[in-house]
N, C-alpha and C positions, 0 to 999 in steps of 0.2 A: 950595753948601756953602762955608763960609768957609775960608780957609787955616789959621786958628787951630784950627778943628775938625779939619781933616785932619792937622795936626801932632799933635794930641792922639790921634787914631786911630792914627797911626804909632807913637807912643810906647807906647800900650796894647798893640798887636800885638807890639812888641819885647819887652815884659815877658812876654806870654804865651809867646813863643818861649823865653825864658829859663826860665820855669817848666816848660815841656814838656821841655826838656833835662834838668832835674833828675829827671823821672819816667821816664827811659829804662829803668832797671833793673827797674822795677816792672811795666810793661805793654808787652809787645812790640808789640801792635797799635797802641797809643797812640804808641809810638815811631815806627812806620812812617808814621803820618799827621801827627804833631804834634811831631816832634823838632826843629822849627825850620826845616826845609827848605821846607815849604809856606808857613809864615808869612813866612820870609825872602823867598821868591819873591813873595808877595803884597805885602809891605811895600815891596819894591824897586820894584814897579810903581807903588804909591801914591807913593813918595818921588820918583821921576823923572817919571812921567807926569802926576800930578795936582798936585804941588807945583811942577813946572817947574824942579826942581833939576838939577845938572850930570849930563848923560848920559855914558855910556862911562866910568864911574868906579865905585869900590867904596865902600860905607859901612864904617865901623869894624866894625859887626856882621858884615858879609859877609866882610871880611878875617879876622876872628877865627874864622869858620866854615869857612874854607878855600877861599873863592871866588877865582877868578883871571879876569882879563880875557882874552878871545880877540881883542878888537879895541879899540884905544886911541882910536878916534875921529878920529885924525889921519893915520895911515899904514896901509898894507896889510900891515904886518909880521905874520908868523905865518901867512900864507895864500899858497897857490900853486895853479896849475891842476892838475887831476887827472892823475896819471901824467906830470907835467912838473916841471922844477925851478923855473920862474919863474911870474910872474903876467902874464896878458894885460893890456894897457893899457886895455882897455875896462872893466875893473874898477878903480874908484878911489873915493876918499873925497869925499863931497859933503855939506856942512853936517852933519858929524858922523855920517854914515851910510855904510856900505859898499854900493856900488851898481854894477850893470852898466849902462852907458849905452846900449849897443846890442847886438843879437844877434851872437853869434860870440865872446863873451868866454870861453865855456866854463865848465863846472862847476869850482868851487874847493873846496879842502880845507884843513883845519888842518895845520900842520906836526906838531903833536902827535897822539898817538893816545890813546883813552880806552876803558876797559872799562865800569865802573859809574860813573854820574855823575848830576848834576842840571844841565841846561842851561837857561839863561834868556836870552831875547833878544826883540827887537821887530822886526816886519816891516811894511812898507807896500807895497802892490801898485798898479800902474797899472791904469786901466780895462780890463777884459777880460783881465787878466794872469794868468800862471801861473808858479809857482816851487815850491821845496821845500827842506826841511831834512832832511838825512840823518845817520845815525849808524852806527858800526861798518862804515865803508866801507873795503874792501880795494883795493889797487892791484896792479900787476904783470901778473898773468895775466888781468885783467878789463878790459873796454873802456869801462865806464860805471859811475858811482857807484851806479846803481840795481840793478846785478847782485848786489850783496851787502848794501847798506845799506837798512834800512827808512826810509821817508819820512813825515814829517809834511807834509801838503799845504799849500801857500800858494796862495791862489786868490781871484779875484773871482768869487764864486759866482753873482752875479746876471747877469754878462755872458759868462762863459766857458762853453763847452758842457759841461765836466766838472762844472759846478755842478748839472747835471740828474741826475748819478749820485751817489747818497748816499756811496759809498765813495771818491769822488774830490773831495769838498767840502773846504773849508778846515778844517784841523785833523785830517782823517782820517789813518789809517794807510793810505796810498794803495793803493787797489785791494783792501783786505782788511777794514778795520774802519771803519764809518761813525761820524761824531761823533754824540753823543747829543742835542746841541742846536746851534742856529745862534747863535753869539755874536760873530761878527765885527763889527768897526766899519765904517762907511762907507768906501768907497774914498777914499784920500787921507789916512786917519788910520792911525797905528801901532797894531798889535795886539801884545799881550804874550803870549809863548809860554813854557811850561815843558815840558821833556821830562825825565822821570825814568826812568832805566834802572838797576834794582837787582836783580842776580842773576837776570836773565831777565824780571822783571816790569817792564812799561813803562806809563807814564802819559803821556798828552798833555793838557796844560792850555792853555786859550785864554782870555785876558782874565779870569782868576780862576776859571774853571770847568773841572773835570775832565771831558773830553768823550770820551776813548777810554782803554781799558785792555786790555792783552793780555799773554800769556805767551809769550815767544820759545821755540820748540821744543815747545810743547804740542801735544796731539792736534788741538785746534781750529786752532792756528796752521798746522800741517802740512796740514790739510785745506783751509784757505782758500788757502794757497800753491799747492797742487796744482791748484786750480781757477782759478788766476789766470795772468797773463802771466809770473809768476816761476817757473812750474813747470819751465822749462828750465834754471834755475840752482839746483841742489840746495843750494848754500851760502847761499842768500838768507836773511838774518836769523839765521844760525847761527854766524857768526863773532863771537867774544866780545869782540873789541877792534878798534878801527879809528879812522879819521878822522871828524870832523864835516865835512859838505859842504853847500855852498849851490849851488843850481841856476840855471844860465842856460837858461831855456826860451824865450828870444827876446823877453821882455817886460821893461820897466823894473820893478825891484824894489829896495827899500832895506832894509838891516838895521842895527840899532844895539843898544847895550847887550848885546853878546854876551859872556856870561860863563858859567863852568862851575865846578862844585864836584865834584871826584872823590869817589866813595864808596869807602871802604877795604874790602878783602875781609873 
């Protein structure tokens, strides 16, 4: 596909997003799916990944829509270790990506906390690797990010043992909800993620596909939690605001284009 055609596609999608914004007041369900957030996320992936344009930056459309960078591509500003004031030196910036270079760097969290939001980022995993992206993570009384924060799994499905368990595959709500389809790219390539948390309703998107959807605190959620390893932590997934976290599971992993759009109450 030529770059000229891709630019035309990006422009068309941006126009669709603008039209959808105008339809907000007329159709609530349309607003939920097409108010620009899904299209913005998709066009962001197209803009950076396929056109090869500047990573770790915001387009004019994104800035106008309320997006903010969580990683500037040059420094680790805005991140620290879980339950600690600073950041371990094993986390650093490499070729525009936030990466942990060896085991022991520990899980890291954003300085800021978020309630409802749309998160967009890209991840790349090493062969046989395992990591995760968490949200609504609480600190203080808890000893690990997974005690409170739901996780979108980051995994090499083909080589890691967790790949044999559907609810632990890449894109899954770890241990609870399996992805509807396998859409990860080959190891060594970046995958584009979107996590939407909107008043309890959560969507996991991977490479342009919605693969998981669930409702925090619903009967189905509580049943699955009660049957999982999270049963011993009653607050799991029920804290309504918290940090975004990236996991050090002992394997090389890279994150870039980490950005977030808070959703107003």
